[in-house]
Structures are given as C-alpha cells and as structure tokens.
Phi, psi and omega in degrees: 000315181301314185304313184292310186285322180300310180296320182293317187272323179280307192272003172246019167106013176057046185298334184269001185253154169249109189253127175287132181260016184298327180296315181286339180290351181242021180293134174231158183244154176217156178299139177256080179083195187246032178277081183272100185197174173277117185265104183282326184201157179227150177210148183235132175263164183300333180281009181068025171277135179252131181246139180232122173269125188232179176278001178234012178136184180255129185235158183219143173228145176241009183227045177063024177091005178295325177219148183233144177240137175281115183248021183295142171282147179303335181276350181286131175249124181285159006280158171273109191263344183206142175228134174226129181241120183283171180296335178261021172068026165285132184251121177252130181238123178265121185236181177280356179239024176116190182256136181238148181233136173232135177245010182227045175063030176085007179287329176216157185226150174235128176282115186250355173207136169205164182209148179301331181241302186270080183240359179269111187269112184264336182209147183219142171203150178244117184253202181298149177064028180059029177283114180260119180250141172226150172249118185243133180239174180301125184291341180271310187261340186075011182251174178060204174125188183203166176250138180232153181224141176224144177244008181228042177059033173093003178293324178222147183229148170233151176286137186229058182259001185303129179093344180290132185276134175067220184259017190284166171222150179295131180260337175206148179248162170206164174216151179272184185292341177272356178092004177290138188260138177234160178208160178233135176205153176286172181272357176085346180234299179270143184278081167209153182261149181239135178265124184244155168237135180280127176259100186289335180293320182254003179052056183212149175267122180262122176297132181248322185207142177252116180284161176300147178303337182280351187247120174247125186276128178264328189194147176231138175232150182234131180271183187287350175254018179061036167271130183261137177231131184242117172280128186218182186288351179235022179124224182230139172245155178223153178222133178255007183228042177059035172090003179293323176223151182226146177228153175298142179231042173085185178073004177296138001254037184287142170280109181263116186280320182208147176234141176225156186232128177279167180302334178272010177072019170287133181264137174231136177231148172253136188235167165283139169076327192238013172079224186244150178227157174224155176222133177252009180230039174062032175094002177294319176224152180229148178232129180286134179227079189234007180299124179097347177289151186291143179264148171233075194317138008269011182236178176280157175297149178298138171257108187270334184212146179221149176198172173230149180268184186288348177263358179094001178284141181267148175229144179228129177262126185255171184282322186238348193233020174077208186262139172240153179229155177286138180291319181250170181257158175300141175207157179214139169253120188254138177226150174242186186279348187256334186201144175286139185223138179223149170237131180202155351283157178231119353292163182254169177229279183259351179220147176217122185248136172246128186220134173245160180275347180253186183247024180292144177287128180220164174232136176243137177234141181242130183236152174272183185296336180275357182089009180281131179293125182256312182218151177208141183203134171268147185198165166237139180072296181203159174210152180232126176271141166276116186243020181302325187277352183279142176287153177295146179147198185263135176229153177247142177244156179223122179250134181222156171236183183302342180272347181137191181285131184244334182211147173220157180185189185232142173224158183240132171259130178288000000 
C-alpha cells in the first residue's frame, strides 16, 4: 500500500496537500567559505561531500563549504566543466584534458578518456547497463566535438554520434527514472536545439523534439514522476511526455543557466543577473530567492550552478564570487481543510513532533529516501519520535487515519 500511494503522492508533487511557502519566502544566502572563483559545476556525494568544478581546479568540502581543498589531479587542465557522481559514489570529472574517475572520494584520480582534439568534456551521464556517455569538444576552441560511450568504466570507448543531425554535439544530458538517456544539441548549422533519446538497441540518437530557434537549452532536469524541465536562454520549458511536446514553464525572458529538483519536486534555477528562483507548482509560478547573493552592480552576479546536499541545504555557484549556501533549510508547515497540523522542529535533530488540533486517531510513518520504513506510531492529537539514532538527511512522512492516507511530506534532519 505504501509503495503505490507514497510514490503517487510524494513523488508526483504533493497534489493533495496545501503547503505553506513561508519558510522559503525568507531564504537568505551566505558565502560558503573563501573559494573565490568561477564555479562551473557542483556535485554532491552520499557522504555529504560537496565538489566544485572551477576555472582554477576541482575542489571539495566536507563541512558545508566552510573550508575547501584542491583535489585536482596534476593531469587535469582547467576549467572543470562537468561533474557527475553515480549512486555508488564514483566521481567523474570533466576537464579540458579529458575525463577523470575517482573511487575514493577524490583522494586519487585516473584519467579514463582523452583525445588529441576532442578532450574538453562538457557533459557526463551514466545510464542503463552502466552506459557512460560523455560529450567532448575541441580543447582549443570549445567547438565541434563528438559523443563517446563506455560500458566498462572508461577502459574502452566507442564513438556514439549515430543519429545526431548535422555537425552538432550533445551539450547536456538527462535521464529518466528508468535510466533511459536523453540529450540536447544544436544542429551545427541553424541555431536551434534538438531533443534526442538514446536507442541502446540500435546505438542511435533519435530526434524527439525541435525547439524554437530562439531557445537554446542550457540544462535539463527530470523529477521523480518523469517530468522534464529545461533551463534555457528564455526561461524554463517543461514536458510531461518524455520530451515529445514542450510548453513554457515561466521565468521568461531570463537566461536560466541550471535547474535542479529537490525530492519534494521543488524546482530551483540559477539565472544571469537576478540570482535564484524556486517553484513549488512545476513552473506555474516562481519566487525569487536571492537575498545575500553577491551583487555585480547594477545586477546580481551570474548563478551558473545550483544543487542541494543530502541535508536539504542549497548551494549556488556564481561567476565571480565562488559558492554560496542557504542560511536555512527547506521546511514546510502543512495544513488541510479539516484540522490544523504542525511538524516541529524543522529541521529536526533528536526529536520530531507531529501535532493536530483535533483528537482524531491517526498513524504516522517515517521513511528514508529508499522508501524503507524507519518509524511508525499511532496517536491522537500529537506524538513525538525520538530521532537521535537517525542519520542526517531527507526523510518522508505519511499520515493516515482509518479512511486511508491523508497527508505526505518531507522533513530534514540536521
């Protein structure tokens, strides 16, 4: 029962809930250490290590950005343009001198791809069957290029350009929840981007959608219900049918550099000039959250990359001023039409309380990110979990009464 309802209600956007956004309306940012550089990309490992690809090397922090260590391999040539971290914490770093792999949290690196010409790795993704794709361009000009694929962690590579139209190369990758890989690239002649899906059976990229000439795609993210969102030069586009059709999803006419999606399907984008925005309704409305971000008068510094860590804290990589982090964590107070409901404290540490204003019999269950049941308790009015033993990170709750499941949501442990 949980699997069906939990996935439907949590991972398709909390359609049955009314969520107060007051917590996010007060989000502020602060510098995350003294890494003053152009932040090209960000990545987070399960151990809550944050990696930053910059124009001066690859950096890592284990303390929320208070301090950074340069973990670049001597063979790495900056800028570090792409970072991809697999579910088993393999770290792939795309540099101007090829692709590097670390299996020990960045302590050592192995160069697993390079080319005499196409050695600047702009995009990385790991799909079904351990298929590792990279998009490599000319290391001198940043133009041209090719797509390569490996199924043995980079020991062997094949060229994977089949189906790509004209002289184009994929500029960004995405994958759905089943692991199917998608990519976007221009046609190499006319200025428009094409959305492709990789056909692994025939080893070919199939064109799925042709974007308007005015729209250049910077980044694509996919949520847990396989809704696709594309950050582009004119805002955000969305697709509910795996890219067959696309519609505007707000932010026009902002240049949106990157979009990321939290487990509760909240969208965050980093823009030129205006900082960061979020949407909790799949792009129908957006709210600017840029207080504390660095200014480049008369506008804000460009936000080139955005991500969230395993505790729910947001990070933003800027063009001139390094990494910034959110001062507070995401939180929500949820209410329905029948009874006032609160969860506190948010974020929590050693205690977590669920409270209603009435005396109806209810049951609350707490699950981890994998869907494993962690705690469960029946109660009237309120109940408090002892959460001292829980690891920091994101948890989902499910509230039910004798009629069925009535509420679901997300909480963060510090």
